TORLOKOL-373132 format. One record per residue: residue number from 0; x, y, z of N, C-alpha, C in turn; residue in one letter. Coordinates in nm, 3 decimals. Example, Ala and Ser with C-alpha at 12.3 -4.5 7.8 and 13.67 -1.06 7.14 Angstrom:
% TORLOKOL-373132
<r resi="0" n_xx="1.319" n_yy="-0.569" n_zz="0.780" ca_xx="1.230" ca_yy="-0.450" ca_zz="0.780" c_xx="1.320" c_yy="-0.330" c_zz="0.780" resn="A"/>
<r resi="1" n_xx="1.285" n_yy="-0.225" n_zz="0.708" ca_xx="1.367" ca_yy="-0.106" ca_zz="0.714" c_xx="1.290" c_yy="0.003" c_zz="0.787" resn="S"/>
END
This chain:
% TORLOKOL-373132
<r resi="0" n_xx="17.079" n_yy="12.630" n_zz="9.708" ca_xx="17.011" ca_yy="12.752" ca_zz="9.674" c_xx="16.893" c_yy="12.719" c_zz="9.583" resn="X"/>
<r resi="1" n_xx="16.774" n_yy="12.740" n_zz="9.631" ca_xx="16.654" ca_yy="12.705" ca_zz="9.556" c_xx="16.591" c_yy="12.829" c_zz="9.495" resn="X"/>
<r resi="2" n_xx="16.519" n_yy="12.805" n_zz="9.387" ca_xx="16.446" ca_yy="12.914" ca_zz="9.321" c_xx="16.302" c_yy="12.912" c_zz="9.368" resn="X"/>
<r resi="3" n_xx="16.250" n_yy="13.028" n_zz="9.402" ca_xx="16.112" ca_yy="13.041" ca_zz="9.448" c_xx="16.036" c_yy="13.130" c_zz="9.350" resn="X"/>
<r resi="4" n_xx="15.906" n_yy="13.100" n_zz="9.335" ca_xx="15.822" ca_yy="13.170" ca_zz="9.239" c_xx="15.704" c_yy="13.237" c_zz="9.308" resn="X"/>
<r resi="5" n_xx="15.657" n_yy="13.347" n_zz="9.251" ca_xx="15.534" ca_yy="13.414" ca_zz="9.294" c_xx="15.474" c_yy="13.479" c_zz="9.171" resn="X"/>
<r resi="6" n_xx="15.343" n_yy="13.504" n_zz="9.176" ca_xx="15.278" ca_yy="13.563" ca_zz="9.061" c_xx="15.175" c_yy="13.668" c_zz="9.102" resn="X"/>
<r resi="7" n_xx="15.137" n_yy="13.748" n_zz="9.005" ca_xx="15.031" ca_yy="13.848" ca_zz="9.022" c_xx="14.947" c_yy="13.846" c_zz="8.897" resn="X"/>
<r resi="8" n_xx="14.818" n_yy="13.865" n_zz="8.914" ca_xx="14.724" ca_yy="13.863" ca_zz="8.802" c_xx="14.638" c_yy="13.987" c_zz="8.812" resn="X"/>
<r resi="9" n_xx="14.650" n_yy="14.074" n_zz="8.714" ca_xx="14.574" ca_yy="14.198" ca_zz="8.714" c_xx="14.468" c_yy="14.192" c_zz="8.604" resn="X"/>
<r resi="10" n_xx="14.343" n_yy="14.211" n_zz="8.644" ca_xx="14.233" ca_yy="14.193" ca_zz="8.550" c_xx="14.164" c_yy="14.325" c_zz="8.518" resn="X"/>
<r resi="11" n_xx="14.103" n_yy="14.331" n_zz="8.401" ca_xx="14.019" ca_yy="14.443" ca_zz="8.365" c_xx="14.093" c_yy="14.571" c_zz="8.333" resn="X"/>
<r resi="12" n_xx="14.211" n_yy="14.562" n_zz="8.272" ca_xx="14.287" ca_yy="14.680" ca_zz="8.234" c_xx="14.220" c_yy="14.742" c_zz="8.112" resn="X"/>
<r resi="13" n_xx="14.194" n_yy="14.872" n_zz="8.117" ca_xx="14.126" ca_yy="14.940" ca_zz="8.007" c_xx="14.222" c_yy="14.973" c_zz="7.893" resn="X"/>
<r resi="14" n_xx="14.276" n_yy="14.869" n_zz="7.835" ca_xx="14.366" ca_yy="14.883" ca_zz="7.722" c_xx="14.353" c_yy="14.757" c_zz="7.637" resn="X"/>
<r resi="15" n_xx="14.371" n_yy="14.770" n_zz="7.508" ca_xx="14.358" ca_yy="14.653" ca_zz="7.422" c_xx="14.475" c_yy="14.557" c_zz="7.445" resn="X"/>
<r resi="16" n_xx="14.448" n_yy="14.427" n_zz="7.437" ca_xx="14.554" ca_yy="14.328" ca_zz="7.463" c_xx="14.673" c_yy="14.340" c_zz="7.368" resn="X"/>
<r resi="17" n_xx="14.649" n_yy="14.379" n_zz="7.245" ca_xx="14.759" ca_yy="14.391" ca_zz="7.150" c_xx="14.853" c_yy="14.504" c_zz="7.189" resn="X"/>
<r resi="18" n_xx="14.797" n_yy="14.616" n_zz="7.233" ca_xx="14.880" ca_yy="14.729" ca_zz="7.275" c_xx="14.951" c_yy="14.699" c_zz="7.407" resn="X"/>
<r resi="19" n_xx="14.884" n_yy="14.627" n_zz="7.496" ca_xx="14.944" ca_yy="14.592" ca_zz="7.625" c_xx="15.055" c_yy="14.491" c_zz="7.608" resn="X"/>
<r resi="20" n_xx="15.040" n_yy="14.397" n_zz="7.515" ca_xx="15.143" ca_yy="14.295" ca_zz="7.496" c_xx="15.270" c_yy="14.352" c_zz="7.435" resn="X"/>
<r resi="21" n_xx="15.259" n_yy="14.464" n_zz="7.364" ca_xx="15.379" ca_yy="14.532" ca_zz="7.313" c_xx="15.463" c_yy="14.584" c_zz="7.429" resn="X"/>
<r resi="22" n_xx="15.396" n_yy="14.639" n_zz="7.530" ca_xx="15.466" ca_yy="14.689" ca_zz="7.649" c_xx="15.522" c_yy="14.573" c_zz="7.730" resn="X"/>
<r resi="23" n_xx="15.446" n_yy="14.464" n_zz="7.740" ca_xx="15.492" ca_yy="14.348" ca_zz="7.817" c_xx="15.615" c_yy="14.285" c_zz="7.753" resn="X"/>
<r resi="24" n_xx="15.625" n_yy="14.291" n_zz="7.621" ca_xx="15.740" ca_yy="14.234" ca_zz="7.552" c_xx="15.868" c_yy="14.310" c_zz="7.582" resn="X"/>
<r resi="25" n_xx="15.857" n_yy="14.436" n_zz="7.621" ca_xx="15.976" ca_yy="14.515" ca_zz="7.654" c_xx="16.048" c_yy="14.463" c_zz="7.778" resn="X"/>
<r resi="26" n_xx="15.973" n_yy="14.405" n_zz="7.872" ca_xx="16.032" ca_yy="14.365" ca_zz="8.000" c_xx="16.037" c_yy="14.215" c_zz="8.020" resn="X"/>
<r resi="27" n_xx="16.004" n_yy="14.137" n_zz="7.919" ca_xx="16.006" ca_yy="13.991" ca_zz="7.932" c_xx="16.148" c_yy="13.942" c_zz="7.957" resn="X"/>
<r resi="28" n_xx="16.166" n_yy="13.853" n_zz="8.055" ca_xx="16.295" ca_yy="13.792" ca_zz="8.091" c_xx="16.399" c_yy="13.893" c_zz="8.140" resn="X"/>
<r resi="29" n_xx="16.356" n_yy="13.994" n_zz="8.210" ca_xx="16.449" ca_yy="14.092" ca_zz="8.267" c_xx="16.441" c_yy="14.089" c_zz="8.420" resn="X"/>
<r resi="30" n_xx="16.540" n_yy="14.150" n_zz="8.484" ca_xx="16.535" ca_yy="14.167" ca_zz="8.628" c_xx="16.426" c_yy="14.269" c_zz="8.661" resn="X"/>
<r resi="31" n_xx="16.364" n_yy="14.256" n_zz="8.777" ca_xx="16.253" ca_yy="14.342" ca_zz="8.815" c_xx="16.297" c_yy="14.487" c_zz="8.827" resn="X"/>
<r resi="32" n_xx="16.414" n_yy="14.512" n_zz="8.882" ca_xx="16.463" ca_yy="14.649" ca_zz="8.897" c_xx="16.480" c_yy="14.716" c_zz="8.761" resn="X"/>
<r resi="33" n_xx="16.533" n_yy="14.643" n_zz="8.663" ca_xx="16.549" ca_yy="14.698" ca_zz="8.529" c_xx="16.413" c_yy="14.719" c_zz="8.462" resn="X"/>
<r resi="34" n_xx="16.321" n_yy="14.626" n_zz="8.484" ca_xx="16.189" ca_yy="14.634" ca_zz="8.421" c_xx="16.112" c_yy="14.756" c_zz="8.470" resn="X"/>
<r resi="35" n_xx="16.122" n_yy="14.787" n_zz="8.599" ca_xx="16.051" ca_yy="14.902" ca_zz="8.655" c_xx="16.104" c_yy="15.032" c_zz="8.595" resn="X"/>
<r resi="36" n_xx="16.235" n_yy="15.041" n_zz="8.578" ca_xx="16.295" ca_yy="15.161" ca_zz="8.518" c_xx="16.251" c_yy="15.176" c_zz="8.372" resn="X"/>
<r resi="37" n_xx="16.247" n_yy="15.066" n_zz="8.299" ca_xx="16.203" ca_yy="15.070" ca_zz="8.160" c_xx="16.058" c_yy="15.114" c_zz="8.151" resn="X"/>
<r resi="38" n_xx="15.973" n_yy="15.058" n_zz="8.237" ca_xx="15.830" ca_yy="15.090" ca_zz="8.231" c_xx="15.800" c_yy="15.232" c_zz="8.276" resn="X"/>
<r resi="39" n_xx="15.880" n_yy="15.287" n_zz="8.368" ca_xx="15.860" ca_yy="15.426" ca_zz="8.410" c_xx="15.890" c_yy="15.523" c_zz="8.295" resn="X"/>
<r resi="40" n_xx="15.978" n_yy="15.485" n_zz="8.204" ca_xx="16.016" ca_yy="15.573" ca_zz="8.093" c_xx="15.952" c_yy="15.536" c_zz="7.961" resn="X"/>
<r resi="41" n_xx="15.855" n_yy="15.446" n_zz="7.965" ca_xx="15.783" ca_yy="15.408" ca_zz="7.843" c_xx="15.661" c_yy="15.497" c_zz="7.826" resn="X"/>
<r resi="42" n_xx="15.648" n_yy="15.568" n_zz="7.713" ca_xx="15.538" ca_yy="15.663" ca_zz="7.698" c_xx="15.409" c_yy="15.600" c_zz="7.644" resn="X"/>
<r resi="43" n_xx="15.371" n_yy="15.487" n_zz="7.698" ca_xx="15.246" ca_yy="15.422" ca_zz="7.659" c_xx="15.155" c_yy="15.410" c_zz="7.779" resn="X"/>
<r resi="44" n_xx="15.025" n_yy="15.414" n_zz="7.754" ca_xx="14.927" ca_yy="15.411" ca_zz="7.862" c_xx="14.929" c_yy="15.278" c_zz="7.938" resn="X"/>
<r resi="45" n_xx="14.958" n_yy="15.170" n_zz="7.867" ca_xx="14.957" ca_yy="15.038" ca_zz="7.929" c_xx="15.079" c_yy="15.015" c_zz="8.019" resn="X"/>
<r resi="46" n_xx="15.181" n_yy="15.100" n_zz="8.009" ca_xx="15.303" ca_yy="15.080" ca_zz="8.088" c_xx="15.276" c_yy="15.092" c_zz="8.237" resn="X"/>
<r resi="47" n_xx="15.182" n_yy="15.177" n_zz="8.275" ca_xx="15.150" ca_yy="15.194" ca_zz="8.417" c_xx="15.088" c_yy="15.067" c_zz="8.474" resn="X"/>
<r resi="48" n_xx="14.999" n_yy="15.004" n_zz="8.399" ca_xx="14.935" ca_yy="14.882" ca_zz="8.446" c_xx="15.033" c_yy="14.765" c_zz="8.452" resn="X"/>
<r resi="49" n_xx="15.121" n_yy="14.756" n_zz="8.354" ca_xx="15.220" ca_yy="14.648" ca_zz="8.354" c_xx="15.318" c_yy="14.666" c_zz="8.469" resn="X"/>
<r resi="50" n_xx="15.358" n_yy="14.791" n_zz="8.495" ca_xx="15.449" ca_yy="14.818" ca_zz="8.607" c_xx="15.384" c_yy="14.781" c_zz="8.740" resn="X"/>
<r resi="51" n_xx="15.256" n_yy="14.812" n_zz="8.754" ca_xx="15.184" ca_yy="14.779" ca_zz="8.876" c_xx="15.179" c_yy="14.627" c_zz="8.897" resn="X"/>
<r resi="52" n_xx="15.157" n_yy="14.552" n_zz="8.791" ca_xx="15.153" ca_yy="14.406" ca_zz="8.802" c_xx="15.290" c_yy="14.348" c_zz="8.836" resn="X"/>
<r resi="53" n_xx="15.395" n_yy="14.403" n_zz="8.776" ca_xx="15.532" ca_yy="14.355" ca_zz="8.804" c_xx="15.570" c_yy="14.384" c_zz="8.949" resn="X"/>
<r resi="54" n_xx="15.540" n_yy="14.505" n_zz="8.996" ca_xx="15.571" ca_yy="14.540" ca_zz="9.135" c_xx="15.490" c_yy="14.456" c_zz="9.233" resn="X"/>
<r resi="55" n_xx="15.366" n_yy="14.424" n_zz="9.198" ca_xx="15.283" ca_yy="14.341" ca_zz="9.285" c_xx="15.339" c_yy="14.198" c_zz="9.295" resn="X"/>
<r resi="56" n_xx="15.381" n_yy="14.142" n_zz="9.183" ca_xx="15.441" ca_yy="14.008" ca_zz="9.185" c_xx="15.571" c_yy="14.007" c_zz="9.264" resn="X"/>
<r resi="57" n_xx="15.650" n_yy="14.113" n_zz="9.250" ca_xx="15.775" ca_yy="14.124" ca_zz="9.325" c_xx="15.747" c_yy="14.131" c_zz="9.475" resn="X"/>
<r resi="58" n_xx="15.648" n_yy="14.210" n_zz="9.514" ca_xx="15.613" ca_yy="14.221" ca_zz="9.657" c_xx="15.559" c_yy="14.089" c_zz="9.709" resn="X"/>
<r resi="59" n_xx="15.483" n_yy="14.016" n_zz="9.628" ca_xx="15.434" ca_yy="13.885" ca_zz="9.671" c_xx="15.548" c_yy="13.789" c_zz="9.698" resn="X"/>
<r resi="60" n_xx="15.651" n_yy="13.792" n_zz="9.615" ca_xx="15.764" ca_yy="13.703" ca_zz="9.634" c_xx="15.844" c_yy="13.741" c_zz="9.758" resn="X"/>
<r resi="61" n_xx="15.871" n_yy="13.869" n_zz="9.775" ca_xx="15.956" ca_yy="13.912" ca_zz="9.886" c_xx="15.885" c_yy="13.902" c_zz="10.022" resn="X"/>
<r resi="62" n_xx="15.754" n_yy="13.927" n_zz="10.024" ca_xx="15.682" ca_yy="13.931" ca_zz="10.152" c_xx="15.615" c_yy="13.800" c_zz="10.192" resn="X"/>
<r resi="63" n_xx="15.573" n_yy="13.720" n_zz="10.095" ca_xx="15.492" ca_yy="13.603" ca_zz="10.126" c_xx="15.568" c_yy="13.471" c_zz="10.126" resn="X"/>
<r resi="64" n_xx="15.695" n_yy="13.472" n_zz="10.089" ca_xx="15.770" ca_yy="13.347" ca_zz="10.088" c_xx="15.821" c_yy="13.316" c_zz="10.229" resn="X"/>
<r resi="65" n_xx="15.835" n_yy="13.189" n_zz="10.257" ca_xx="15.878" ca_yy="13.144" ca_zz="10.390" c_xx="16.026" c_yy="13.173" c_zz="10.416" resn="X"/>
<r resi="66" n_xx="16.106" n_yy="13.176" n_zz="10.310" ca_xx="16.249" ca_yy="13.202" ca_zz="10.324" c_xx="16.280" c_yy="13.343" c_zz="10.276" resn="X"/>
<r resi="67" n_xx="16.397" n_yy="13.393" n_zz="10.311" ca_xx="16.433" ca_yy="13.527" ca_zz="10.266" c_xx="16.491" c_yy="13.519" c_zz="10.124" resn="X"/>
<r resi="68" n_xx="16.445" n_yy="13.610" n_zz="10.040" ca_xx="16.483" ca_yy="13.613" ca_zz="9.899" c_xx="16.577" c_yy="13.731" c_zz="9.876" resn="X"/>
<r resi="69" n_xx="16.679" n_yy="13.709" n_zz="9.795" ca_xx="16.770" ca_yy="13.817" ca_zz="9.759" c_xx="16.703" c_yy="13.904" c_zz="9.653" resn="X"/>
<r resi="70" n_xx="16.675" n_yy="14.033" n_zz="9.682" ca_xx="16.603" ca_yy="14.117" ca_zz="9.586" c_xx="16.677" c_yy="14.141" c_zz="9.455" resn="X"/>
<r resi="71" n_xx="16.809" n_yy="14.125" n_zz="9.456" ca_xx="16.887" ca_yy="14.147" ca_zz="9.334" c_xx="16.869" c_yy="14.035" c_zz="9.232" resn="X"/>
<r resi="72" n_xx="16.823" n_yy="13.919" n_zz="9.277" ca_xx="16.812" ca_yy="13.803" ca_zz="9.187" c_xx="16.671" c_yy="13.784" c_zz="9.132" resn="X"/>
<r resi="73" n_xx="16.578" n_yy="13.873" n_zz="9.165" ca_xx="16.439" ca_yy="13.855" ca_zz="9.123" c_xx="16.424" c_yy="13.892" c_zz="8.976" resn="X"/>
<r resi="74" n_xx="16.378" n_yy="13.795" n_zz="8.896" ca_xx="16.360" ca_yy="13.809" ca_zz="8.751" c_xx="16.215" c_yy="13.786" c_zz="8.713" resn="X"/>
<r resi="75" n_xx="16.174" n_yy="13.843" n_zz="8.603" ca_xx="16.042" ca_yy="13.812" ca_zz="8.547" c_xx="16.058" c_yy="13.683" c_zz="8.467" resn="X"/>
<r resi="76" n_xx="16.000" n_yy="13.575" n_zz="8.517" ca_xx="16.014" ca_yy="13.448" ca_zz="8.448" c_xx="15.907" c_yy="13.429" c_zz="8.342" resn="X"/>
<r resi="77" n_xx="15.789" n_yy="13.488" n_zz="8.366" ca_xx="15.680" ca_yy="13.473" ca_zz="8.269" c_xx="15.590" c_yy="13.596" c_zz="8.277" resn="X"/>
<r resi="78" n_xx="15.553" n_yy="13.649" n_zz="8.162" ca_xx="15.457" ca_yy="13.760" ca_zz="8.158" c_xx="15.371" c_yy="13.738" c_zz="8.034" resn="X"/>
<r resi="79" n_xx="15.241" n_yy="13.744" n_zz="8.053" ca_xx="15.151" ca_yy="13.724" ca_zz="7.939" c_xx="15.031" c_yy="13.816" c_zz="7.951" resn="X"/>
<r resi="80" n_xx="14.978" n_yy="13.852" n_zz="7.837" ca_xx="14.861" ca_yy="13.940" ca_zz="7.830" c_xx="14.752" c_yy="13.867" c_zz="7.752" resn="X"/>
<r resi="81" n_xx="14.635" n_yy="13.856" n_zz="7.812" ca_xx="14.521" ca_yy="13.793" ca_zz="7.747" c_xx="14.406" c_yy="13.891" c_zz="7.740" resn="X"/>
<r resi="82" n_xx="14.309" n_yy="13.859" n_zz="7.657" ca_xx="14.195" ca_yy="13.950" ca_zz="7.644" c_xx="14.100" c_yy="13.930" c_zz="7.761" resn="X"/>
<r resi="83" n_xx="14.049" n_yy="14.040" n_zz="7.811" ca_xx="13.956" ca_yy="14.037" ca_zz="7.923" c_xx="13.812" c_yy="14.044" c_zz="7.875" resn="X"/>
<r resi="84" n_xx="13.726" n_yy="14.093" n_zz="7.960" ca_xx="13.585" ca_yy="14.101" ca_zz="7.924" c_xx="13.563" c_yy="14.214" c_zz="7.824" resn="X"/>
<r resi="85" n_xx="13.461" n_yy="14.198" n_zz="7.744" ca_xx="13.424" ca_yy="14.300" ca_zz="7.646" c_xx="13.288" c_yy="14.355" c_zz="7.683" resn="X"/>
<r resi="86" n_xx="13.281" n_yy="14.486" n_zz="7.700" ca_xx="13.154" ca_yy="14.550" ca_zz="7.734" c_xx="13.093" c_yy="14.607" c_zz="7.607" resn="X"/>
<r resi="87" n_xx="12.970" n_yy="14.568" n_zz="7.581" ca_xx="12.901" ca_yy="14.619" ca_zz="7.462" c_xx="12.837" c_yy="14.753" c_zz="7.493" resn="X"/>
<r resi="88" n_xx="12.867" n_yy="14.852" n_zz="7.410" ca_xx="12.813" ca_yy="14.985" ca_zz="7.426" c_xx="12.758" c_yy="15.031" c_zz="7.292" resn="X"/>
<r resi="89" n_xx="12.684" n_yy="15.141" n_zz="7.294" ca_xx="12.624" ca_yy="15.193" ca_zz="7.173" c_xx="12.656" c_yy="15.341" c_zz="7.158" resn="X"/>
<r resi="90" n_xx="12.676" n_yy="15.383" n_zz="7.034" ca_xx="12.708" ca_yy="15.522" ca_zz="7.005" c_xx="12.594" c_yy="15.580" c_zz="6.919" resn="X"/>
<r resi="91" n_xx="12.542" n_yy="15.696" n_zz="6.954" ca_xx="12.433" ca_yy="15.751" ca_zz="6.873" c_xx="12.481" c_yy="15.789" c_zz="6.733" resn="X"/>
<r resi="92" n_xx="12.395" n_yy="15.761" n_zz="6.636" ca_xx="12.425" ca_yy="15.792" ca_zz="6.497" c_xx="12.310" c_yy="15.874" c_zz="6.438" resn="X"/>
<r resi="93" n_xx="12.325" n_yy="15.909" n_zz="6.315" ca_xx="12.223" ca_yy="15.994" ca_zz="6.252" c_xx="12.091" c_yy="15.918" c_zz="6.233" resn="X"/>
<r resi="94" n_xx="11.984" n_yy="15.992" n_zz="6.222" ca_xx="11.848" ca_yy="15.941" ca_zz="6.200" c_xx="11.802" c_yy="15.846" c_zz="6.310" resn="X"/>
<r resi="95" n_xx="11.844" n_yy="15.871" n_zz="6.433" ca_xx="11.795" ca_yy="15.794" ca_zz="6.547" c_xx="11.851" c_yy="15.655" c_zz="6.561" resn="X"/>
<r resi="96" n_xx="11.958" n_yy="15.626" n_zz="6.491" ca_xx="12.017" ca_yy="15.491" ca_zz="6.501" c_xx="12.115" c_yy="15.484" c_zz="6.617" resn="X"/>
<r resi="97" n_xx="12.151" n_yy="15.361" n_zz="6.651" ca_xx="12.255" ca_yy="15.337" ca_zz="6.752" c_xx="12.354" c_yy="15.237" c_zz="6.694" resn="X"/>
<r resi="98" n_xx="12.481" n_yy="15.275" n_zz="6.690" ca_xx="12.585" ca_yy="15.188" ca_zz="6.635" c_xx="12.659" c_yy="15.119" c_zz="6.750" resn="X"/>
<r resi="99" n_xx="12.668" n_yy="14.987" n_zz="6.747" ca_xx="12.735" ca_yy="14.916" ca_zz="6.857" c_xx="12.887" c_yy="14.924" c_zz="6.846" resn="X"/>
<r resi="100" n_xx="12.952" n_yy="14.923" n_zz="6.962" ca_xx="13.097" ca_yy="14.906" ca_zz="6.969" c_xx="13.129" c_yy="14.837" c_zz="7.101" resn="X"/>
<r resi="101" n_xx="13.250" n_yy="14.786" n_zz="7.111" ca_xx="13.289" ca_yy="14.712" ca_zz="7.231" c_xx="13.406" c_yy="14.781" c_zz="7.299" resn="X"/>
<r resi="102" n_xx="13.397" n_yy="14.792" n_zz="7.432" ca_xx="13.509" ca_yy="14.838" ca_zz="7.511" c_xx="13.589" c_yy="14.714" c_zz="7.550" resn="X"/>
<r resi="103" n_xx="13.710" n_yy="14.704" n_zz="7.500" ca_xx="13.791" ca_yy="14.584" ca_zz="7.518" c_xx="13.887" c_yy="14.605" c_zz="7.634" resn="X"/>
<r resi="104" n_xx="13.899" n_yy="14.504" n_zz="7.718" ca_xx="13.993" ca_yy="14.510" ca_zz="7.831" c_xx="14.093" c_yy="14.395" c_zz="7.819" resn="X"/>
<r resi="105" n_xx="14.194" n_yy="14.397" n_zz="7.903" ca_xx="14.295" ca_yy="14.292" ca_zz="7.900" c_xx="14.333" c_yy="14.251" c_zz="8.041" resn="X"/>
<r resi="106" n_xx="14.388" n_yy="14.131" n_zz="8.052" ca_xx="14.436" ca_yy="14.075" ca_zz="8.178" c_xx="14.587" c_yy="14.054" c_zz="8.167" resn="X"/>
<r resi="107" n_xx="14.658" n_yy="14.086" n_zz="8.274" ca_xx="14.804" ca_yy="14.073" ca_zz="8.274" c_xx="14.844" c_yy="13.972" c_zz="8.380" resn="X"/>
<r resi="108" n_xx="14.923" n_yy="13.872" n_zz="8.341" ca_xx="14.975" ca_yy="13.772" ca_zz="8.433" c_xx="15.127" c_yy="13.786" c_zz="8.438" resn="X"/>
<r resi="109" n_xx="15.181" n_yy="13.802" n_zz="8.559" ca_xx="15.326" ca_yy="13.816" ca_zz="8.577" c_xx="15.372" c_yy="13.713" c_zz="8.680" resn="X"/>
<r resi="110" n_xx="15.475" n_yy="13.638" n_zz="8.644" ca_xx="15.537" ca_yy="13.544" ca_zz="8.739" c_xx="15.683" c_yy="13.580" c_zz="8.754" resn="X"/>
<r resi="111" n_xx="15.729" n_yy="13.593" n_zz="8.878" ca_xx="15.868" ca_yy="13.627" ca_zz="8.905" c_xx="15.935" c_yy="13.512" c_zz="8.978" resn="X"/>
<r resi="112" n_xx="16.066" n_yy="13.503" n_zz="8.962" ca_xx="16.145" ca_yy="13.399" ca_zz="9.027" c_xx="16.264" c_yy="13.464" c_zz="9.095" resn="X"/>
<r resi="113" n_xx="16.298" n_yy="13.413" n_zz="9.214" ca_xx="16.412" ca_yy="13.467" ca_zz="9.288" c_xx="16.485" c_yy="13.358" c_zz="9.364" resn="X"/>
<r resi="114" n_xx="16.610" n_yy="13.383" n_zz="9.390" ca_xx="16.694" ca_yy="13.288" ca_zz="9.463" c_xx="16.694" c_yy="13.320" c_zz="9.612" resn="X"/>
<r resi="115" n_xx="16.716" n_yy="13.216" n_zz="9.692" ca_xx="16.728" ca_yy="13.235" ca_zz="9.837" c_xx="16.856" c_yy="13.311" c_zz="9.869" resn="X"/>
<r resi="116" n_xx="16.853" n_yy="13.382" n_zz="9.982" ca_xx="16.975" ca_yy="13.447" ca_zz="10.029" c_xx="17.066" c_yy="13.340" c_zz="10.086" resn="X"/>
<r resi="117" n_xx="17.195" n_yy="13.356" n_zz="10.061" ca_xx="17.293" ca_yy="13.260" ca_zz="10.112" c_xx="17.323" c_yy="13.294" c_zz="10.257" resn="X"/>
<r resi="118" n_xx="17.306" n_yy="13.195" n_zz="10.342" ca_xx="17.334" ca_yy="13.217" ca_zz="10.485" c_xx="17.483" c_yy="13.197" c_zz="10.509" resn="X"/>
<r resi="119" n_xx="17.541" n_yy="13.291" n_zz="10.582" ca_xx="17.684" ca_yy="13.279" ca_zz="10.614" c_xx="17.701" c_yy="13.183" c_zz="10.730" resn="X"/>
<r resi="120" n_xx="17.793" n_yy="13.091" n_zz="10.712" ca_xx="17.817" ca_yy="12.992" ca_zz="10.817" c_xx="17.910" c_yy="13.049" c_zz="10.923" resn="X"/>
<r resi="121" n_xx="17.881" n_yy="13.013" n_zz="11.047" ca_xx="17.967" ca_yy="13.056" ca_zz="11.158" c_xx="18.083" c_yy="12.960" c_zz="11.170" resn="X"/>
<r resi="122" n_xx="18.201" n_yy="13.016" n_zz="11.196" ca_xx="18.321" ca_yy="12.931" ca_zz="11.210" c_xx="18.344" c_yy="12.892" c_zz="11.354" resn="X"/>
END
């Protein structure tokens, strides 16, 4: 019984990496089915993006692997949040000035692992 891996990388999420990593920490090292339920009931904006990345990695493992994978054994083996691109914008201020600010985005990397289905031997 071998372990197979698949990953998903979601870029440009309109949420700060620090806030997104709090949500990612909730589902680290859990089964995918449990993680999806947790993320559906998490009242944070970043939970939707993390759930989408987890479901995408799960679909990549189940659909793109050469062997059949048991869906009950699929776990999140690695999840990380890094900072994405920063867009510089300006906000109007008094006396004709412009104050700069940055729109910060984040990238989410999810890797899942699953076991092969056991084939029943014919007698």
